[in-house]
C-alpha positions as CSV (number, residue, x, y, z in Angstrom):
1,M,131.5,86.4,100.3
2,R,131.2,88.9,97.6
3,Q,134.0,89.3,95.3
4,T,135.1,92.6,93.6
5,R,135.2,93.0,90.0
6,L,138.4,95.0,90.1
7,D,142.0,93.7,89.9
8,T,145.0,95.6,91.1
9,A,147.3,94.0,88.6
10,R,144.9,95.1,85.8
11,I,144.9,98.4,87.2
12,R,148.8,98.7,87.2
13,A,148.7,97.6,83.5
14,A,146.0,100.4,82.8
15,R,148.7,103.1,83.5
16,R,150.5,101.7,80.4
17,V,147.9,102.6,78.1
18,I,146.8,105.9,79.7
19,D,148.4,109.0,78.0
20,P,150.9,110.1,80.6
21,V,149.3,113.7,80.5
22,F,146.7,112.3,82.6
23,L,149.0,110.4,85.1
24,D,150.9,111.7,88.2
25,T,148.8,114.7,88.7
26,P,149.6,117.1,91.3
27,L,149.4,115.9,95.0
28,Y,150.3,118.4,97.7
29,R,149.4,119.7,101.2
30,C,147.3,122.6,101.1
31,E,148.3,124.4,104.4
32,A,146.0,127.4,103.5
33,L,143.0,125.3,103.9
34,E,144.0,123.8,107.3
35,P,143.0,126.6,109.8
36,H,139.5,126.6,108.3
37,L,139.1,123.0,108.3
38,G,141.0,121.7,111.6
39,C,142.9,119.1,110.0
40,A,146.0,118.5,107.6
41,V,144.5,118.5,104.1
42,S,146.2,117.4,100.9
43,V,144.7,117.6,97.6
44,K,144.9,115.4,94.5
45,L,144.4,117.7,91.5
46,E,142.6,115.8,88.7
47,T,141.8,119.0,86.7
48,A,145.4,119.6,85.4
49,N,144.9,117.8,82.3
50,P,143.3,118.4,78.8
51,V,139.8,117.7,79.9
52,R,140.0,119.0,83.4
53,S,138.6,115.9,85.1
54,F,139.7,112.5,86.1
55,K,137.5,110.7,83.7
56,A,140.0,110.4,80.8
57,R,141.9,107.8,82.8
58,G,139.0,105.5,82.2
59,T,138.2,106.6,78.7
60,E,141.9,106.0,77.7
61,V,141.6,102.5,78.6
62,V,138.4,102.0,76.6
63,A,139.6,103.7,73.6
64,S,143.0,101.9,73.7
65,R,141.1,98.6,73.7
66,L,138.6,99.6,70.9
67,A,141.5,100.8,68.8
68,E,143.1,97.3,69.0
69,H,140.2,95.0,68.5
70,G,136.7,96.5,68.8
71,P,134.2,98.5,66.9
72,R,135.5,101.9,65.7
73,A,132.5,103.6,66.8
74,V,131.3,104.4,70.3
75,V,128.5,106.1,72.4
76,C,128.0,107.0,75.9
77,A,125.8,109.0,78.1
78,S,127.2,111.9,79.9
79,A,126.6,115.0,82.3
80,G,129.6,116.5,80.5
81,N,132.9,115.2,81.8
82,L,132.7,111.6,80.6
83,G,131.8,112.9,77.2
84,Q,134.6,115.3,77.0
85,A,137.0,112.5,78.0
86,L,135.8,110.0,75.5
87,A,135.9,112.5,72.8
88,W,139.5,113.3,73.5
89,S,140.6,109.6,73.8
90,G,138.5,108.5,70.9
91,R,139.9,111.5,68.7
92,G,143.4,110.4,69.3
93,R,142.7,106.9,68.2
94,G,140.4,107.5,65.2
95,L,137.1,106.5,67.0
96,D,133.7,107.8,65.9
97,V,132.4,109.1,69.4
98,T,128.8,110.0,70.0
99,V,127.8,111.6,73.1
100,V,124.2,111.7,74.4
101,A,123.3,114.5,77.1
102,S,120.5,116.2,78.9
103,R,119.9,119.3,77.2
104,F,119.9,120.9,80.6
105,A,123.6,119.9,81.2
106,T,126.3,122.7,81.8
107,V,126.6,124.5,78.6
108,A,130.5,124.7,78.9
109,K,130.6,121.0,79.1
110,L,128.6,120.6,76.1
111,D,130.3,123.0,74.1
112,R,133.7,121.4,75.0
113,I,132.3,117.9,73.8
114,R,131.5,119.5,70.4
115,A,135.0,121.2,70.3
116,L,136.7,117.8,70.7
117,G,134.9,116.4,67.7
118,A,132.3,114.2,69.0
119,R,128.7,114.1,67.8
120,L,126.3,115.5,70.6
121,E,122.8,114.3,70.9
122,L,120.7,116.2,73.4
123,V,117.6,114.7,75.0
124,D,115.0,116.1,77.3
125,G,114.9,115.0,80.9
126,D,118.0,114.3,83.2
127,H,121.0,111.9,83.0
128,E,119.0,108.9,83.2
129,A,117.0,109.8,80.1
130,A,120.5,110.2,78.5
131,R,121.7,106.8,79.5
132,E,118.3,105.2,78.2
133,R,118.9,107.1,74.8
134,A,122.7,106.0,74.7
135,A,121.7,102.5,75.1
136,A,119.1,102.8,72.4
137,V,121.7,104.3,69.9
138,A,124.2,101.6,70.7
139,R,121.6,98.8,69.9
140,H,120.3,100.5,66.7
141,E,123.6,101.3,65.3
142,G,125.4,98.0,66.6
143,I,128.3,100.1,68.3
144,R,129.9,100.0,71.6
145,L,128.1,101.5,74.6
146,V,130.5,103.0,77.3
147,E,128.5,103.1,80.6
148,D,130.4,104.8,83.3
149,S,131.0,102.8,86.5
150,L,129.4,99.7,85.0
151,D,132.2,99.2,82.6
152,L,135.4,98.0,84.4
153,E,137.6,100.2,82.1
154,T,136.0,103.4,83.7
155,C,136.7,102.0,87.3
156,E,140.2,100.7,86.8
157,G,141.3,103.7,84.9
158,A,140.2,106.0,87.8
159,A,141.6,103.5,90.2
160,T,145.2,104.6,89.0
161,I,144.6,107.6,91.1
162,G,144.8,105.3,93.9
163,L,148.0,103.8,93.1
164,E,149.5,107.6,93.1
165,L,148.1,108.0,96.5
166,V,149.2,104.9,98.2
167,D,152.8,105.7,96.8
168,A,152.8,109.1,98.4
169,E,154.6,110.0,101.6
170,P,153.2,110.7,104.2
171,S,150.6,108.3,104.3
172,F,147.1,109.5,104.8
173,D,144.5,108.8,107.6
174,A,141.6,109.1,105.1
175,V,140.7,109.5,101.5
176,L,137.5,111.5,100.7
177,I,136.1,110.6,97.3
178,A,133.0,112.3,95.3
179,L,130.5,109.5,94.9
180,G,128.1,109.6,91.9
181,G,127.9,106.3,89.7
182,G,130.7,104.8,91.7
183,A,133.7,104.6,89.3
184,L,136.1,106.9,91.2
185,A,135.0,105.7,94.6
186,T,135.2,102.0,93.8
187,G,138.5,102.2,91.8
188,V,140.3,104.4,94.4
189,G,138.7,102.6,97.1
190,H,139.8,99.1,95.8
191,V,143.3,100.2,95.5
192,V,143.6,102.0,98.9
193,K,142.0,99.0,100.6
194,D,144.3,96.5,98.9
195,L,147.5,98.6,99.4
196,A,146.9,100.9,102.4
197,P,144.2,99.0,104.4
198,G,144.6,101.2,107.2
199,T,143.4,104.2,105.4
200,E,139.8,105.2,105.8
201,V,137.8,105.4,102.6
202,I,135.0,107.8,102.8
203,C,132.5,108.7,99.9
204,V,130.7,112.0,99.7
205,Q,127.5,112.8,98.0
206,P,125.0,115.7,98.0
207,L,122.0,115.4,100.0
208,G,119.9,116.4,97.0
209,A,121.1,113.4,95.0
210,P,121.5,110.5,97.5
211,A,120.8,107.4,95.7
212,M,124.1,105.7,96.0
213,T,124.8,106.8,99.5
214,R,121.3,105.6,100.7
215,S,122.0,102.3,98.7
216,W,125.3,101.9,100.5
217,H,123.7,102.3,104.2
218,S,121.1,100.0,103.0
219,R,123.1,97.5,101.4
220,R,120.6,97.3,98.6
221,V,119.8,99.4,95.6
222,V,117.7,102.5,96.6
223,T,116.6,104.7,93.8
224,T,115.1,108.2,94.1
225,D,112.5,110.1,91.9
226,S,114.4,113.2,91.2
227,T,117.5,115.0,92.1
228,D,118.1,118.6,93.3
229,T,121.8,119.5,93.4
230,I,124.3,122.0,91.7
231,A,126.7,119.1,91.6
232,D,125.4,117.6,88.3
233,G,128.4,115.3,87.9
234,V,127.1,113.1,90.6
235,A,123.4,113.4,90.2
236,G,122.4,109.9,89.3
237,R,119.1,108.2,90.6
238,Y,119.5,104.6,89.6
239,P,122.6,102.9,91.2
240,I,124.1,100.0,89.2
241,P,123.7,96.7,91.4
242,V,127.3,95.3,90.7
243,V,128.8,98.8,91.3
244,L,127.1,98.9,94.7
245,D,128.6,95.5,95.5
246,D,132.0,96.7,94.6
247,L,131.4,99.7,96.8
248,L,130.4,97.9,99.9
249,L,133.6,95.9,99.9
250,V,135.8,99.2,100.2
251,A,134.0,102.3,101.5
252,D,134.1,102.8,105.3
253,D,131.3,105.5,105.1
254,A,129.3,107.3,102.8
255,L,128.3,110.9,103.8
256,L,125.6,113.3,102.5
257,V,126.5,117.2,102.5
258,E,124.2,120.2,102.3
259,E,124.2,122.5,99.0
260,A,125.4,125.4,101.4
261,S,128.5,123.3,102.4
262,I,129.3,122.6,98.7
263,V,129.2,126.1,97.8
264,A,131.3,127.1,100.9
265,G,133.9,124.4,99.8
266,M,134.0,125.8,96.4
267,R,134.6,129.3,97.9
268,M,137.3,128.0,100.2
269,L,139.1,126.2,97.3
270,L,139.1,129.4,95.2
271,H,140.1,131.8,98.0
272,H,142.7,129.6,100.0
273,A,144.0,127.3,97.1
274,G,143.5,129.2,94.1
275,L,141.3,126.5,92.4
276,V,138.2,126.9,90.3
277,V,136.3,123.7,90.7
278,E,132.9,122.3,89.7
279,P,130.5,121.4,92.7
280,S,131.4,117.7,92.5
281,A,135.0,118.5,93.2
282,A,134.2,120.5,96.3
283,L,132.4,117.5,98.0
284,G,135.4,116.3,100.0
285,V,135.9,120.0,101.6
286,A,132.0,120.2,102.3
287,A,132.4,116.9,104.3
288,L,135.2,118.2,106.2
289,L,133.2,121.4,107.0
290,E,130.3,119.4,108.4
291,N,132.4,116.9,110.5
292,R,135.2,118.9,111.9
293,D,135.3,116.7,115.2
294,R,135.6,113.6,113.2
295,F,138.5,114.5,111.3
296,A,140.2,116.9,113.7
297,G,144.0,116.3,113.9
298,R,144.0,113.8,111.2
299,H,145.7,113.9,107.6
300,V,143.1,113.8,104.9
301,V,143.2,113.8,101.1
302,T,140.4,114.8,99.0
303,V,140.4,114.3,95.2
304,I,139.7,117.3,93.3
305,C,137.8,115.5,90.5
306,G,136.9,118.3,87.9
307,S,136.9,121.8,87.0
308,N,134.4,122.0,84.2
309,V,131.9,124.6,85.4
310,D,129.7,127.3,83.8
311,M,131.3,130.5,84.8
312,D,128.2,132.4,85.1
313,A,126.7,129.9,87.4
314,Y,130.0,129.8,89.3
315,H,129.9,133.5,89.8
316,R,126.4,133.2,91.2
317,W,127.5,130.6,93.7
318,V,130.9,131.9,95.0
319,G,130.7,135.6,94.1
320,R,132.1,137.6,91.4
321,V,135.8,136.9,90.9
322,S,138.6,137.9,88.4
323,L,140.0,135.1,86.5
């Protein structure tokens, strides 16, 4: 029998080293969405923090451990959100942070990484090229490589969201989680299945970036040659085997959604919830739109995982808005 890498006791301990600004994020029922989705919907708002995504829960754990007994320099590959989070957590603990990203990444995310004091290196190609370069930098400079989802700190930091969900009243019938590298899905999924096993854990990924979802259904790693989605935060091509093993233990289903549904979800979150979100954060709503019968009459929570979006692109997707 497979054993998970995650541990609920360590996840509880992680809360003690995460800056409280990232904890106990808003969780509320969003009744304005419900007539359009046909079910009770609550949102867990992981954008109400200094880096506007859930990623800092994990980087706070990484940085706190490095500050105590690790190298003072660290590098990661990022589509944008992890890099911002690591820059924020590292700055507060005196760490030297390098972020490697694709030069085609969202400009707003890259600008924020620089503003937070990290050294930013851009590479041609996609996120997988950035991962290769970050690993090379770590080897050459002898510094810590942070690999999102592979490193347990990133999963168990994200898992603290699950602790907050299972403590909520009333309980939920299903939790919809954006699926990219797997840190968020395995972390939250582990806690939910450990402490509220009757709750369905459903992962959602774009049809244009399906590698992890295909891997989950095949129960083996499936890679893709390319990605084609506006949801850059979840656009990986090479699932990590041990992360897939963790995911297989906790996910009840993994869904793929169309780009049009992602855009519709972003538009609905703006007009009915007043939330400006990046495409990855709308995956849960997209799944509800495409699976109305499945969720009809149920109480579902979706994790709004990030709001770092290029506003020019956002206007193209959802229409012109005044902010």
